[in-house]
C-alpha positions as CSV (number, residue, x, y, z in Angstrom):
1,X,11.8,11.1,-23.2
2,X,8.6,9.1,-23.4
3,X,6.7,8.6,-20.1
4,X,3.5,6.6,-19.7
5,X,1.7,8.1,-16.7
6,X,-0.9,5.3,-16.4
7,X,-0.1,1.6,-16.4
8,X,-0.6,-1.4,-14.3
9,X,1.4,-4.6,-13.4
10,X,1.2,-7.1,-10.6
11,X,3.5,-9.2,-8.4
12,X,4.2,-12.6,-9.9
13,X,2.2,-14.3,-7.2
14,X,-1.0,-12.6,-8.1
15,X,-0.6,-11.5,-11.7
16,X,-2.3,-14.5,-13.3
17,X,-5.2,-14.4,-10.9
18,X,-5.7,-10.7,-11.1
19,X,-5.7,-10.6,-14.9
20,X,-8.1,-13.5,-15.0
21,X,-10.5,-11.8,-12.6
22,X,-10.5,-8.6,-14.5
23,X,-11.0,-10.3,-17.8
24,X,-13.9,-12.2,-16.4
25,X,-15.4,-9.0,-15.0
26,X,-15.1,-7.4,-18.5
27,X,-17.0,-10.2,-20.0
28,X,-14.8,-10.4,-23.1
29,X,-15.3,-6.7,-23.9
30,X,-11.5,-6.1,-23.7
31,X,-8.5,-8.3,-24.4
32,X,-5.2,-7.4,-22.7
33,X,-2.1,-6.9,-24.7
34,X,0.2,-8.4,-22.0
35,X,0.2,-10.7,-19.1
36,X,0.2,-8.1,-16.4
37,X,3.6,-9.0,-14.9
38,X,6.4,-6.5,-14.2
39,X,8.7,-8.5,-16.5
40,X,6.1,-8.4,-19.3
41,X,5.6,-4.7,-18.7
42,X,9.3,-3.9,-18.9
43,X,9.6,-5.9,-22.1
44,X,6.7,-4.0,-23.6
45,X,8.3,-0.7,-22.7
46,X,11.7,-1.7,-24.2
47,X,10.1,-2.9,-27.4
48,X,8.2,0.3,-27.9
49,X,11.1,2.6,-26.9
50,X,9.2,4.0,-23.9
51,X,11.5,5.3,-21.2
52,X,9.4,5.2,-18.1
53,X,6.0,4.2,-16.9
54,X,4.0,5.1,-13.8
55,X,2.7,2.0,-12.2
56,X,-0.7,2.6,-10.7
57,X,-1.8,0.1,-8.1
58,X,-5.3,0.2,-6.6
59,X,-6.1,-0.6,-3.0
60,X,-9.5,-2.3,-3.4
61,X,-9.7,-3.0,0.4
62,X,-8.7,-0.8,3.4
63,X,-6.0,-3.2,4.5
64,X,-4.0,-3.3,1.3
65,X,-1.9,-0.1,1.7
66,X,1.1,-1.8,3.3
67,X,1.6,-4.6,0.7
68,X,1.2,-2.0,-2.1
69,X,3.8,0.3,-0.5
70,X,6.3,-2.5,0.1
71,X,6.2,-3.5,-3.6
72,X,6.5,0.2,-4.7
73,X,9.5,0.7,-2.4
74,X,11.1,-2.5,-3.7
75,X,10.9,-1.0,-7.2
76,X,12.3,2.4,-6.0
77,X,15.1,0.8,-4.1
78,X,16.3,-1.5,-6.8
79,X,15.3,-4.7,-4.9
80,X,12.9,-5.5,-7.8
81,X,15.8,-5.2,-10.3
82,X,17.8,-2.5,-11.9
83,X,15.6,-2.4,-15.0
84,X,12.5,-1.9,-12.9
85,X,14.2,0.8,-10.8
86,X,15.2,2.7,-14.0
87,X,11.9,2.4,-15.9
88,X,9.1,2.2,-13.4
89,X,7.7,5.1,-11.3
90,X,5.6,3.4,-8.7
91,X,2.6,5.0,-7.1
92,X,0.9,4.0,-3.9
93,X,-2.9,3.7,-3.2
94,X,-5.1,4.2,-0.2
95,X,-8.7,3.0,0.2
96,X,-11.0,5.8,1.4
97,X,-12.3,3.5,4.1
98,X,-8.8,3.0,5.5
99,X,-8.9,4.3,9.1
100,X,-5.2,5.0,8.9
101,X,-5.3,6.9,5.6
102,X,-3.6,10.0,7.0
103,X,-0.6,8.1,8.4
104,X,-0.4,6.0,5.3
105,X,-0.2,9.1,3.1
106,X,2.7,10.4,5.3
107,X,4.4,7.0,4.9
108,X,4.1,7.1,1.1
109,X,5.5,10.6,0.9
110,X,8.4,9.7,3.3
111,X,9.2,6.7,1.2
112,X,9.7,8.9,-1.9
113,X,6.5,7.9,-3.7
114,X,5.4,10.6,-6.1
115,X,1.7,9.9,-6.3
116,X,-1.5,8.0,-5.6
117,X,-3.9,6.0,-7.7
118,X,-7.7,6.0,-7.1
119,X,-10.5,4.2,-8.9
120,X,-13.9,5.2,-7.4
121,X,-15.7,2.2,-8.8
122,X,-13.3,-0.4,-7.5
123,X,-13.0,1.5,-4.2
124,X,-16.7,2.4,-3.7
125,X,-16.8,6.1,-3.4
126,X,-17.6,9.3,-5.3
127,X,-15.2,12.2,-5.9
128,X,-18.1,14.5,-5.1
129,X,-18.5,13.1,-1.6
130,X,-17.2,15.7,1.0
131,X,-16.2,12.7,3.2
132,X,-13.3,11.9,1.0
133,X,-12.0,15.4,0.4
134,X,-9.7,15.4,3.4
135,X,-7.7,12.6,1.8
136,X,-7.2,14.7,-1.3
137,X,-6.4,17.8,0.7
138,X,-3.6,15.9,2.5
139,X,-2.3,14.6,-0.8
140,X,-2.1,18.1,-2.1
141,X,-0.3,19.3,1.1
142,X,2.2,16.5,0.7
143,X,2.8,17.2,-3.0
144,X,1.5,13.8,-4.1
145,X,0.1,13.7,-7.6
146,X,-3.3,12.0,-7.9
147,X,-4.0,9.7,-10.9
148,X,-7.7,8.8,-10.9
149,X,-9.9,6.8,-13.2
150,X,-12.3,9.3,-14.8
151,X,-15.6,8.5,-16.4
152,X,-17.0,5.2,-17.4
153,X,-15.5,1.8,-17.0
154,X,-16.3,-1.3,-19.2
155,X,-16.3,-3.4,-16.0
156,X,-19.1,-1.2,-14.5
157,X,-21.3,-0.5,-17.5
158,X,-24.2,0.8,-15.4
159,X,-22.1,3.3,-13.4
160,X,-21.4,6.9,-14.6
161,X,-21.9,8.9,-11.4
162,X,-18.8,8.7,-9.3
163,X,-15.9,10.1,-11.3
164,X,-17.2,11.8,-14.4
165,X,-16.5,15.4,-15.3
166,X,-19.1,16.8,-12.9
167,X,-17.7,14.8,-9.9
168,X,-14.1,15.7,-10.7
169,X,-15.1,19.4,-11.0
170,X,-16.8,19.3,-7.6
171,X,-13.7,17.8,-6.1
172,X,-11.3,20.3,-7.7
173,X,-13.5,23.3,-6.7
174,X,-13.2,22.1,-3.1
175,X,-9.6,20.9,-2.9
176,X,-7.2,23.6,-4.0
177,X,-3.7,22.9,-5.2
178,X,-4.3,19.3,-6.1
179,X,-2.2,17.9,-9.0
180,X,-5.0,15.8,-10.5
181,X,-4.7,13.5,-13.6
182,X,-8.1,12.6,-15.1
183,X,-7.5,9.3,-16.8
184,X,-8.9,8.4,-20.1
185,X,-9.1,11.9,-21.5
186,X,-11.2,13.0,-18.5
187,X,-14.0,10.5,-18.9
188,X,-15.4,12.0,-22.1
189,X,-16.9,8.8,-23.5
190,X,-20.7,9.0,-23.3
191,X,-20.8,12.4,-21.7
192,X,-22.1,15.6,-23.3
193,X,-19.6,17.3,-25.7
194,X,-17.3,19.7,-23.9
195,X,-18.3,18.4,-20.5
196,X,-14.6,17.8,-19.7
197,X,-13.6,21.3,-20.6
198,X,-14.5,22.6,-17.1
199,X,-11.6,20.5,-15.8
200,X,-9.2,22.6,-17.9
201,X,-10.3,25.7,-16.1
202,X,-9.8,23.9,-12.7
203,X,-6.2,22.9,-13.4
204,X,-6.6,19.2,-14.2
205,X,-4.5,17.2,-16.5
206,X,-6.0,14.6,-18.9
207,X,-4.2,11.4,-19.9
208,X,-4.5,9.8,-23.3
209,X,-5.4,6.2,-22.2
210,X,-8.5,5.9,-24.3
211,X,-9.3,2.5,-25.6
212,X,-8.4,1.8,-29.2
213,X,-12.1,1.6,-30.2
214,X,-12.6,5.1,-28.9
215,X,-9.6,6.8,-30.5
216,X,-11.3,8.4,-33.4
217,X,-14.6,9.3,-31.8
218,X,-15.5,13.0,-32.2
219,X,-15.1,14.0,-28.5
220,X,-11.9,12.1,-27.9
221,X,-10.4,13.7,-31.0
222,X,-11.6,17.2,-30.1
223,X,-10.1,16.9,-26.6
224,X,-6.8,15.6,-27.8
225,X,-6.6,18.3,-30.4
226,X,-7.9,21.3,-28.5
227,X,-6.5,21.1,-25.0
228,X,-3.2,22.9,-24.4
229,X,-0.3,20.6,-24.9
230,X,1.0,21.4,-21.4
231,X,-2.1,19.7,-19.9
232,X,-2.1,16.4,-21.8
233,X,-0.1,13.4,-20.6
234,X,0.7,10.3,-22.6
235,X,-0.8,7.2,-21.1
236,X,-1.8,3.7,-22.1
237,X,-3.5,1.8,-19.2
238,X,-1.2,-1.1,-20.1
239,X,-1.8,-4.1,-20.2
240,X,-5.1,-3.1,-21.8
241,X,-3.6,-1.4,-24.8
242,X,-0.5,-1.7,-27.1
243,X,2.2,0.9,-26.7
244,X,2.8,1.3,-30.5
245,X,-0.9,1.9,-31.1
246,X,-1.2,4.5,-28.4
247,X,1.9,6.3,-29.5
248,X,0.7,6.3,-33.1
249,X,-2.7,7.7,-32.1
250,X,-1.3,10.6,-30.2
251,X,1.2,11.4,-32.9
252,X,-1.5,11.3,-35.6
253,X,-3.6,13.9,-33.7
254,X,-1.0,16.3,-32.2
255,X,1.5,18.3,-34.3
256,X,5.1,17.1,-34.1
257,X,6.1,20.3,-32.2
258,X,3.8,19.1,-29.4
259,X,5.2,15.5,-29.1
260,X,8.0,16.2,-26.7
261,X,5.6,17.9,-24.2
262,X,2.7,15.4,-24.5
263,X,4.7,12.2,-24.7
264,X,7.0,12.9,-21.7
265,X,8.0,16.4,-21.0
266,X,4.9,17.3,-19.1
267,X,5.0,14.2,-17.0
268,X,8.7,14.7,-16.2
269,X,8.0,18.2,-15.0
270,X,4.9,17.1,-13.0
271,X,6.7,14.1,-11.4
272,X,10.1,15.7,-10.9
273,X,11.8,13.3,-13.3
274,X,15.2,14.6,-14.6
275,X,15.3,14.7,-18.4
């Protein structure tokens, strides 16, 4: 089984606008591989032979929880179609400034949502800020997996201080028992060599959603080669990368005996997905 633990798609009514806005913010530094729609995502999964993908919405405003949860529940229930129900694992998202974040986390867990997505740059916070730690503590108590952008972002070229290895380590030292996925190989790009390795000691997972231009940089290669296979999760950040390229990269770096775990087995275990 192949599971992508980090992907994005949008409702048809907002997909075109959302993709245009992000492309504009990136200033041409990154070209998407797809249109950002659920239908396009499902087609990309089928064409690449990927069994499931975790859909990672981001609440960029405090009032967006409900609309995000409704869409995720529609996917879970089959209201968004049988193929989406079978292939998409929808997460939820809360904004740290949401005054009802505690009730909203309860609602997500009660609805059968398996995890939450955070992006500190889009949401305006730092993982090292004690003010947000209660949110992550409650996520841990509820058994919700946290998938979080880690490190730099092309859309925020001057930011590197909210979710790099040091900030993630501070969070994990203060929030025990949190299942935390550090996206993009733990934010290694531009940081000191081995900076991400502290996260291994603190129980984090890293996902493989590095941009194609970063695939064969020394630190990305070292991380993907050296971390235990049990702590690496296949991911793409679709629609910003192509599934065949991401699969080929992981397979070119890890030995074949590691593929089952890295490409899907670890994610299935973490998310409680039957294999």
